[in-house]
C-alpha positions in Angstrom: 19.3 -19.8 -48.5 17.0 -17.0 -47.2 18.2 -15.2 -44.0 16.4 -15.8 -41.1 14.8 -12.7 -39.8 15.3 -13.2 -35.3 14.2 -11.5 -32.5 17.5 -10.3 -31.3 18.9 -9.4 -35.3 15.1 -7.5 -35.0 16.1 -5.6 -31.7 19.8 -5.0 -32.9 18.7 -3.4 -35.7 16.3 -1.1 -34.0 18.6 -0.3 -31.4 21.2 0.3 -33.9 19.1 2.7 -36.0 17.7 4.5 -32.8 21.0 5.0 -30.7 22.6 6.0 -34.1 19.8 8.5 -35.2 20.2 9.9 -31.6 23.9 10.1 -31.8 23.7 11.7 -34.6 21.4 14.5 -33.8 22.9 15.0 -30.6 26.1 15.4 -32.8 24.6 17.8 -35.2 23.3 20.0 -32.3 27.3 19.7 -30.4 28.3 20.6 -34.5 25.7 23.8 -34.7 26.3 24.8 -30.8 30.6 24.7 -31.7 30.1 26.7 -34.9 27.8 29.7 -33.3 30.7 29.7 -30.0 34.0 29.8 -33.0 31.9 32.5 -35.3 31.1 33.9 -31.3 34.7 34.0 -30.6 35.8 35.0 -34.2 33.9 38.2 -34.0 35.2 38.8 -30.6 39.0 38.6 -32.0 38.0 40.7 -34.8 36.3 43.6 -32.2 39.7 43.4 -30.2 41.8 43.8 -33.4 39.8 47.0 -34.9 40.3 48.7 -31.2 44.0 48.0 -31.9 44.3 49.1 -35.2 41.9 52.2 -35.2 44.6 54.3 -33.2 47.4 52.9 -35.3 45.7 53.7 -38.4 44.6 57.2 -37.3 48.6 58.0 -36.1 49.5 56.6 -40.0 47.1 59.0 -41.3 47.8 62.0 -38.8 51.4 61.3 -39.8 50.9 61.5 -43.6 48.8 64.7 -43.5 52.6 66.4 -43.6 53.4 64.6 -46.8 50.2 63.6 -48.3 50.4 60.9 -51.1 50.2 61.8 -54.6 46.8 60.5 -55.1 44.5 57.6 -53.7 44.5 56.6 -50.5 47.1 56.2 -48.0 48.5 52.6 -47.5 49.1 51.4 -44.1 52.0 48.7 -44.1 50.7 46.0 -41.8 53.0 46.8 -37.9 55.7 44.3 -37.0 53.0 43.0 -33.9 51.3 41.2 -37.1 53.7 40.2 -39.1 52.7 36.8 -38.5 48.7 37.3 -39.4 47.4 39.8 -42.2 44.6 42.3 -41.1 42.6 43.9 -43.7 40.9 47.3 -42.7 40.5 50.6 -44.0 39.5 54.2 -42.8 36.7 55.8 -44.3 35.6 59.2 -44.0 32.1 60.7 -43.0 31.4 61.5 -47.2 32.6 57.4 -48.0 36.1 58.5 -48.6 38.9 56.0 -48.1 41.3 57.9 -46.3 43.6 55.2 -45.9 43.9 51.0 -45.8 46.0 48.5 -45.3 48.4 46.9 -47.5 46.7 43.8 -48.4 43.2 45.2 -48.2 41.3 46.6 -51.0 37.8 47.8 -51.8 36.2 45.0 -53.3 36.8 43.5 -49.7 34.2 46.0 -48.3 31.1 46.1 -50.1 29.0 46.7 -47.5 26.9 49.8 -45.8 28.7 52.4 -44.0 27.0 51.1 -40.8 28.8 50.5 -37.3 28.2 46.5 -36.5 28.6 43.4 -38.4 27.8 42.9 -42.4 28.7 39.6 -44.5 29.6 39.8 -48.3 30.1 36.7 -50.2 33.5 35.9 -48.7 34.3 38.4 -46.1 32.8 39.2 -42.5 32.8 42.9 -42.2 33.2 44.8 -38.9 32.6 48.6 -39.1 33.1 51.0 -35.9 32.7 54.9 -36.0 35.6 56.8 -33.9 34.0 58.0 -31.2 35.4 61.8 -31.5 36.5 62.1 -35.1 34.6 61.9 -38.0 36.2 58.5 -39.4 35.2 54.9 -40.2 37.1 52.0 -39.3 36.4 48.9 -41.2 37.7 45.3 -40.5 37.5 42.5 -42.8 37.9 38.6 -41.9 37.4 36.0 -44.4 34.7 33.5 -43.8 36.9 30.7 -45.3 39.1 30.7 -41.9 35.7 30.1 -40.2 34.5 27.2 -42.2 37.7 25.8 -42.2 37.9 25.5 -38.1 33.9 24.6 -38.0 34.7 21.8 -40.8 38.1 20.5 -38.5 35.8 20.3 -35.7 33.1 18.4 -37.6 35.1 16.1 -38.8 36.9 15.8 -35.3 33.7 14.9 -33.9 32.4 12.5 -37.0 35.3 10.3 -37.6 35.0 8.9 -34.4 31.7 8.6 -34.7 32.0 6.5 -38.1 34.8 4.7 -36.4 32.8 3.9 -33.4 29.2 2.7 -34.9 30.4 -0.9 -36.0 31.6 -1.3 -32.6 28.5 -0.3 -31.3 26.1 -2.1 -33.5 28.5 -5.3 -32.7 27.8 -4.7 -28.7 24.1 -4.0 -29.2 23.9 -7.3 -31.5 25.7 -9.0 -28.9 23.4 -7.7 -25.9 20.2 -8.0 -27.8 21.3 -12.2 -28.0 22.8 -12.2 -24.8 19.2 -10.5 -23.1 17.0 -12.8 -25.4 18.5 -16.0 -24.8 16.0 -16.7 -22.6 13.8 -16.8 -25.0 15.7 -19.6 -27.4 15.8 -21.6 -23.6 12.1 -21.6 -23.5 11.5 -22.6 -27.0 14.0 -25.1 -26.5 12.2 -26.8 -23.5 8.7 -25.9 -25.3 10.0 -28.2 -28.9 10.9 -30.8 -26.6 7.5 -31.3 -25.1 5.2 -33.9 -26.4 2.4 -36.3 -25.5 5.0 -38.4 -23.3 6.7 -35.1 -21.7 4.3 -32.5 -20.4 6.8 -32.1 -17.4 6.8 -28.2 -16.3 9.0 -25.3 -17.9 12.2 -24.7 -16.0 13.6 -21.5 -16.4 17.0 -19.7 -14.4 16.1 -16.7 -13.2 14.1 -15.4 -16.0 12.5 -11.9 -15.9 9.1 -10.9 -14.9 7.9 -11.1 -18.6 9.3 -14.7 -19.7 8.7 -15.7 -16.0 4.8 -15.1 -16.8 4.8 -16.8 -20.2 6.5 -19.4 -18.5 3.3 -19.8 -15.7 1.1 -19.5 -18.4 2.5 -21.9 -20.7 2.8 -24.9 -17.3 -0.5 -24.4 -16.9 -1.6 -25.0 -20.4 1.1 -27.6 -20.0 -0.8 -28.9 -16.9 -4.7 -28.9 -18.5 -3.5 -30.3 -21.8 -1.4 -33.5 -19.7 -5.0 -33.7 -17.6 -6.7 -33.7 -20.8 -4.9 -36.5 -22.6 -4.9 -38.3 -19.1 -8.5 -38.7 -19.4 -8.2 -39.7 -23.2 -6.1 -42.5 -22.2 -8.5 -43.3 -19.0 -11.3 -43.5 -21.4 -9.6 -45.4 -23.9 -8.4 -47.8 -21.2 -11.5 -48.3 -19.4 -12.9 -48.3 -22.3 -11.2 -51.8 -23.7 -11.1 -52.8 -20.2 -15.2 -52.6 -19.3 -16.8 -52.9 -22.9 -14.6 -56.2 -23.6 -17.0 -58.5 -22.0 -20.2 -57.7 -22.2 -19.7 -57.1 -26.3 -18.3 -60.8 -26.5 -21.1 -61.6 -24.4 -23.6 -60.3 -26.6 -21.8 -61.5 -29.9 -21.4 -65.3 -28.8 -25.0 -65.6 -27.7 -26.8 -64.1 -31.2 -24.3 -66.1 -32.9 -25.3 -69.1 -30.6 -29.3 -68.0 -31.5 -28.2 -68.2 -35.3 -26.5 -71.6 -35.5 -29.5 -73.3 -32.9 -32.2 -71.4 -33.9 -33.8 -68.4 -31.8 -34.5 -69.1 -28.2 -36.3 -66.9 -25.6 -33.3 -67.3 -23.3 -30.3 -66.6 -25.5 -32.3 -63.0 -27.2 -32.9 -62.1 -23.2 -28.9 -63.1 -22.6 -28.1 -61.1 -25.4 -30.5 -58.2 -24.7 -28.9 -58.6 -21.0 -25.5 -58.2 -22.5 -26.5 -54.6 -24.6 -27.7 -53.5 -21.4 -24.8 -53.9 -19.4 -22.7 -52.8 -22.3 -25.1 -49.4 -21.9 -24.8 -49.0 -18.4 -20.8 -49.4 -18.9 -20.5 -46.6 -21.8 -22.9 -44.3 -19.4 -20.4 -45.0 -16.4 -17.3 -44.6 -18.8 -18.8 -41.6 -20.2 -19.4 -40.0 -16.4 -16.1 -40.5 -15.8 -15.0 -38.5 -18.5 -17.1 -35.6 -17.4 -15.6 -35.8 -13.8 -12.1 -36.1 -14.6 -12.1 -33.9 -17.9 -10.9 -30.5 -17.3 -13.9 -28.7 -18.4 -14.9 -26.5 -15.3 -18.3 -26.9 -13.4 -20.8 -24.2 -12.9 -21.3 -23.1 -9.4 -24.8 -22.6 -9.4 -27.1 -22.5 -6.0 -28.2 -26.2 -5.8 -31.2 -27.0 -3.4 -30.1 -30.3 -2.1 -33.4 -31.4 -0.9 -34.4 -30.9 -4.6 -31.6 -32.6 -5.8 -31.9 -35.7 -3.9 -35.7 -35.9 -4.9 -34.9 -35.7 -8.2 -32.5 -38.9 -8.1 -34.5 -40.5 -5.9 -37.7 -40.0 -8.3 -35.5 -42.0 -10.9 -35.3 -45.0 -8.6 -38.6 -45.0 -7.0 -39.8 -45.6 -11.0 -38.2 -49.0 -10.0 -40.7 -51.1 -8.5 -38.0 -53.5 -6.6 -36.1 -50.3 -5.5 -38.7 -48.0 -4.3 -39.5 -50.2 -1.4 -35.7 -49.9 -0.5 -35.4 -46.5 -1.1 -36.4 -43.8 1.7 -35.4 -39.9 1.5 -34.9 -38.4 4.8 -34.7 -34.6 5.1 -32.6 -32.9 8.4 -32.9 -29.4 8.6 -29.5 -27.0 9.7 -30.3 -26.8 12.7 -33.3 -26.6 15.3 -33.8 -22.9 15.0 -33.7 -22.9 11.1 -37.3 -24.8 11.3 -38.2 -27.7 8.7 -38.6 -25.6 5.8 -35.2 -24.2 5.7 -33.1 -24.5 2.3 -30.3 -26.6 2.7 -28.3 -25.7 -0.2 -24.5 -25.1 -1.9 -22.9 -23.8 -4.9 -22.3 -26.5 -7.4 -23.3 -28.1 -10.5 -26.5 -29.8 -10.5 -25.9 -32.3 -13.2 -22.6 -33.5 -11.9 -23.6 -33.5 -8.5 -26.8 -35.8 -9.7 -24.6 -37.9 -11.3 -22.7 -38.4 -7.9 -25.4 -39.1 -6.1 -27.0 -41.4 -8.6 -23.9 -43.8 -8.2 -24.1 -43.9 -4.6 -27.5 -44.8 -5.0 -26.7 -47.6 -7.3 -23.7 -48.7 -5.4 -26.2 -49.1 -2.0 -29.1 -50.8 -4.4 -26.2 -53.3 -5.6 -24.4 -54.5 -2.5 -26.9 -54.6 0.4 -28.7 -57.7 -0.6 -32.1 -57.3 -0.3 -31.7 -54.2 2.2 -33.0 -51.0 3.0 -31.3 -47.7 1.8 -31.7 -44.0 2.9 -30.9 -40.9 1.4 -30.3 -38.3 4.3 -29.9 -34.4 3.6 -28.5 -33.0 6.4 -27.9 -31.5 8.7 -25.4 -28.4 6.8 -24.6 -29.4 3.4 -24.2 -33.1 4.0 -25.7 -36.0 1.6 -25.6 -39.4 2.9 -26.3 -42.7 1.2 -26.8 -45.6 3.9 -27.6 -48.9 3.6 -27.6 -51.8 6.1 -25.7 -54.3 4.0 -22.9 -56.3 4.8 -20.5 -53.8 4.4 -16.7 -53.9 3.9 -13.5 -54.2 6.3 -12.6 -50.7 7.0 -9.1 -51.3 5.2 -10.8 -51.3 1.7 -12.4 -48.2 2.5 -10.0 -46.0 0.9 -9.3 -48.2 -1.8 -12.8 -48.2 -2.8 -12.6 -44.8 -4.4 -9.6 -46.3 -7.2 -10.9 -47.6 -10.4 -12.1 -50.7 -11.1 -12.3 -51.8 -7.2 -15.6 -53.1 -5.9 -16.7 -53.6 -2.5 -17.2 -57.5 -2.5 -15.8 -59.8 -5.4 -19.0 -61.8 -4.8 -21.3 -59.0 -6.9 -20.4 -57.9 -10.4 -19.6 -54.7 -11.0 -17.3 -52.1 -13.1 -16.0 -50.6 -10.1 -16.0 -47.1 -11.3 -18.9 -45.6 -9.0 -16.9 -44.5 -6.4 -14.4 -43.4 -8.6 -16.7 -41.1 -10.4 -18.0 -39.8 -6.9 -14.6 -39.2 -5.5 -13.6 -37.2 -8.9 -16.8 -35.2 -9.0 -16.4 -34.2 -5.3 -12.6 -33.4 -5.8 -14.0 -30.7 -8.7 -16.5 -29.2 -5.9 -14.3 -29.0 -3.3 -15.8 -31.4 -1.7 -15.3 -34.3 0.6 -16.1 -37.8 0.3 -16.3 -39.9 3.6 -16.9 -44.0 3.6 -17.9 -45.6 7.0 -17.9 -49.2 7.7 -19.5 -50.8 9.6 -21.8 -48.1 11.0 -21.2 -46.8 14.2 -22.8 -49.2 17.0 -23.4 -51.9 14.3 -21.3 -55.0 13.3 -22.6 -54.1 9.4 -23.6 -51.4 7.0 -22.2 -48.9 5.0 -22.1 -45.2 4.7 -21.3 -42.3 1.9 -21.4 -38.8 3.0 -20.7 -36.3 0.6 -19.7 -33.0 2.5 -19.8 -29.9 0.0 -18.1 -26.7 0.8 -20.2 -23.6 2.2 -21.8 -21.7 -0.7 -21.0 -18.2 0.3 
């Protein structure tokens, strides 16, 4: 089975590499500094030893002057105080002649120039010192191997705990990464549970800021998806509800015409059913657009032009032309009759809303007159002098498939469409019946928001 590459694993590996790398660099820096200090301390010790040994070696050299050795330099035995530590040194004259040396020393150790200071050979570090009053040099040798062993012991003392703690650090970082990223697993699990039947918002317990932002955006997306699915379901339900009857009627009329010979009455009835079908399809599409998640435009809309455009569509019908009147009221007496009445919105959507209000008024007012009143302010009112509806039914009219009167055929979608368009514009839809000071009449008022 292939290994799953998880975010927690990636984070743990990255942390281990970076933390381990930085730790290793720090360790090397400590080792370098420690080695430098060790060498510095060894050099100081070498200088101290040379100062102590200079006088001792000169005393031996002066004492041997009375009984000089048969040949070669004087060999000086190690003093008692240095019995546990070998000291390699020699005395050299100004002419580079070896005058004396310690018992453990040999000339091969001191293969350096006769200059005061430190100098290294292959295996030895040599310190050369000139006596301040006598023309004699003292050279002391210190084995570099001892220094290397000391540095190595220090290095091993630091590296071994590092190697031992690295697996523990890796396990700790892995557990920390898994614990901190568990909120991502919770988010993933909750998203996986969402489907077309369950689109509730995601809820996480105290998520960090970054995950909270993702949660907020996902919840917004789920809200838009839920709204889109609701519109889709509503359109399907409305289509099944509204289109079944006119389709059945048209089919039966056409079947009757085929079975009994074509008659003008049956053909006209079929055409009427098809016209009804077309009208209802238009209403359903309007409702789908009004309730969809697609935003409306926010352009400046001239309300007088809007009302005039809608009214002209109805004035083309001779029956409606005599009943429909357009009235314009300025925003205020001081503004004058020519002051524009405007608002921000979608011209086409507002035209659909106003068209539905006028259709309802013409349909339910009998032969009575209908007025489209623009103003004052950002208001469009459609008023008729029909029989009206009881006040307790007004709010229900905004719901789908609710008609003003059961005596009239209709779809009950007009005011639902207007209500959805008004809501998406931030407008108010006010219904009044009967009219003030009268026992009948119906008024629908669309109050648009301020355009500033």
